[in-house]
VEXVEXLUM-421050 format. One record per residue: x, z, y of N, C-alpha, C, O in turn. Coordinates in steps of 0.02 Angstrom, whole numbers, padded with zeros to 5 digits, always signed. Layout:
XZYXZYXZYXZY...
***
This chain:
+00037-00003-00062+00004+00010+00001+00035-00008+00071+00010-00046+00112+00103+00032+00077+00146+00048+00111+00168-00026+00135+00164-00050+00191+00192-00054+00078+00206-00129+00084+00161-00176+00125+00176-00214+00171+00103-00165+00097+00048-00214+00132+00052-00189+00207+00071-00233+00245+00040-00138+00230+00042-00115+00298+00101-00142+00345+00095-00160+00403+00170-00141+00299+00221-00165+00340+00216-00243+00352+00232-00267+00406+00195-00280+00301+00184-00342+00302+00132-00368+00349+00141-00425+00369+00091-00342+00365+00023-00347+00403+00067-00334+00465+00084-00384+00497+00085-00275+00483+00125-00259+00550+00168-00315+00572+00167-00339+00629+00210-00336+00520+00252-00395+00545+00220-00463+00557+00242-00503+00598+00163-00474+00516+00131-00539+00535+00096-00542+00605+00088-00594+00638+00074-00475+00625+00032-00462+00690+00071-00447+00741+00042-00443+00796+00135-00436+00739+00183-00420+00789+00174-00469+00846+00187-00527+00832+00155-00457+00906+00169-00499+00964+00107-00555+00967+00096-00593+01014+00073-00552+00913+00015-00597+00907-00035-00582+00964-00038-00524+00985-00073-00631+00991-00124-00613+01036-00195-00634+01007-00207-00690+00986-00238-00584+01008-00315-00600+00976-00342-00646+01042-00339-00630+01102-00366-00700+01015-00397-00752+01040-00484-00745+01036-00524-00762+01080-00496-00719+00976-00571-00704+00968-00582-00651+00929-00537-00633+00891-00630-00624+00929-00654-00556+00890-00725-00564+00882-00762-00583+00927-00744-00546+00816-00814-00548+00806-00839-00492+00765-00799-00467+00725-00890-00473+00769-00935-00428+00718-00984-00454+00678-01029-00479+00712-00991-00459+00622-01059-00475+00577-01099-00412+00589-01080-00355+00575-01150-00428+00614-01200-00364+00641-01233-00338+00569-01253-00281+00557-01235-00392+00527-01271-00373+00462-01234-00332+00411-01261-00289+00376-01170-00349+00410-01110-00326+00360-01076-00273+00385-01059-00228+00347-01059-00272+00466-01014-00242+00493-00940-00263+00482-00895-00226+00502-00929-00319+00453-00863-00349+00439-00834-00369+00504-00874-00390+00546-00765-00366+00521-00737-00377+00582-00704-00443+00560-00690-00452+00501-00690-00490+00608-00655-00550+00612-00609-00563+00682-00633-00570+00738-00545-00564+00667-00507-00578+00723-00468-00643+00720-00440-00657+00667-00464-00678+00765-00415-00745+00767-00360-00732+00815-00373-00714+00873-00298-00739+00794-00243-00738+00835-00222-00816+00853-00243-00869+00829-00168-00800+00909-00137-00866+00914-00100-00884+00853-00092-00845+00806-00074-00952+00856-00043-00976+00811-00086-00982+00740-00058-01001+00689-00142-00967+00741-00191-00975+00689-00199-00927+00640-00240-00937+00595-00162-00869+00642-00172-00816+00599-00247-00783+00615-00278-00784+00668-00265-00755+00552-00333-00732+00553-00330-00661+00513-00293-00654+00464-00368-00614+00535-00377-00551+00502-00448-00544+00486-00485-00541+00536-00479-00540+00423-00543-00522+00414-00548-00449+00381-00514-00437+00331-00588-00405+00407-00599-00339+00379-00671-00322+00356-00721-00315+00390-00662-00318+00281-00726-00323+00261-00761-00243+00255-00726-00194+00244-00817-00239+00263-00848-00163+00264-00881-00158+00197-00938-00181+00189-00848-00129+00150-00873-00118+00086-00921-00049+00075-00960-00042+00028-00910-00008+00119-00937+00062+00107-00998+00076+00161-01034+00125+00157-01002+00028+00209-01071+00040+00249-01047+00085+00311-01086+00109+00352-00985+00094+00312-00962+00131+00358-00897+00098+00394-00858+00076+00351-00876+00089+00452-00812+00061+00474-00757+00111+00461-00763+00172+00469-00704+00079+00441-00650+00126+00411-00566+00097+00455-00518+00080+00421-00564+00098+00521-00510+00071+00547-00491+00108+00603-00529+00143+00636-00434+00099+00613-00405+00133+00677-00364+00080+00723-00319+00052+00692-00370+00062+00789-00347+00017+00810-00284+00047+00873-00294+00105+00893-00237+00018+00894-00184+00046+00927-00176-00011+00972-00174-00068+00949-00170+00002+01041-00163-00042+01108-00082-00048+01111-00044-00010+01080-00065-00091+01145+00010-00094+01168+00024-00022+01219+00080+00004+01222-00020-00002+01249+00001+00048+01304-00005+00119+01260-00005+00173+01289-00010+00113+01187+00007+00180+01150-00072+00211+01142-00082+00253+01098-00116+00192+01177-00187+00223+01162-00219+00188+01100-00195+00136+01078-00272+00216+01075-00304+00196+01017-00372+00209+01009-00397+00246+01051-00412+00184+00960-00476+00212+00940-00484+00215+00871-00449+00180+00834-00532+00259+00847-00557+00260+00775-00631+00232+00777-00672+00241+00822-00638+00200+00724-00703+00170+00707-00774+00221+00710-00767+00281+00697-00825+00201+00724-00882+00237+00709-00933+00208+00655-00917+00153+00631-00985+00233+00634-01028+00203+00591-01056+00139+00623-01081+00135+00679-01048+00090+00578-01069+00013+00595-01140+00014+00618-01152+00000+00676-01194+00033+00571-01256+00013+00593-01295+00068+00628-01351+00056+00651
***
């Protein structure tokens, strides 16, 4: 799991989000980055289970999707 997180961080380092979408029915998140990279976060539990960190060091935790 740690290797996967490391790889994800490397792939997304310095990428810019050009589009973000929330599927209102499923709670899935889709991020499109510059240079064609995409990240889809699937909501299997009925709860959003993510944390986001911004370049300024601040961040947010998810809330229940529905």
